[in-house]
N, C-alpha and C positions, 0 to 999 in steps of 0.2 A: 429541455430530455424531449422526446417525443414515444419514449415509451415508460412506463410508470411502473413495471412489473420488474422488481427487483429483481427474483431467482434468474429473466432473460438480459440483465448487467451483470451483474454475479458473474455468468455463465459467459456475457462477452469479452466482461471482463479477466477470465480465465484461460478464454482463448488469446487474448493479441497478449497473455503476457509470454505462454506458451513460445510465442511467433518468434518474440524478439530475443527470447531465452536461445532456440534455436541459431538465430543472429549471434549470437554474443551477446548476447545484452541483458543484464541483470536491471530490474527492475525493486524499485524501494516503494514503499504507499507506506505514507500518513497520514494520518484522517483525526478526521473528528466525532469518528462516530463511538460514544460509549458503546454501541453493542454490536462491534467489530470483531473483537472477536471470536463469531460467531462462524466469520465468515475468509475473516484476511488471511487465515495463516492456510489455509487450502486453496489459496488465488495466490502469495508471494510467498511462503514457505513459513517459516516462521525466523528465524530470523532476519524478515527482510519486509517487515510492517512495525508503524509505531503509532498509537495510539496517542491522542496528545486528547489531554482531560481539561485545557486551556489554552485560549488560543493566545493568551496572555506567555503561553512558555514557548512557544513557536520559538523567536529568536535565538536561548538556550537552545532550547535542544535544531537547532539547526544546526547554529557549533561546536556542538556534540558527534552529532550525524557526519558533520562535512571531515570533522578528523581525526574520530571507525572508519568512514571509508577511504581517504585517503592515505591513508599508515601501509 
């Protein structure tokens, strides 16, 4: 990453998510950042993100997410 400003990175991500939405592509965020509540819902929407508290729970959560997305 050549940019260290978190605000710039978040705005860039928000713009990318908006552009994808215009193309009919729904995005989802899975993060390990314990402070992500402060910004991910504004970027992805309140239903389209998950904050994972332990990486060891990733297989469990991915299975649950997959099932939820394919119903």
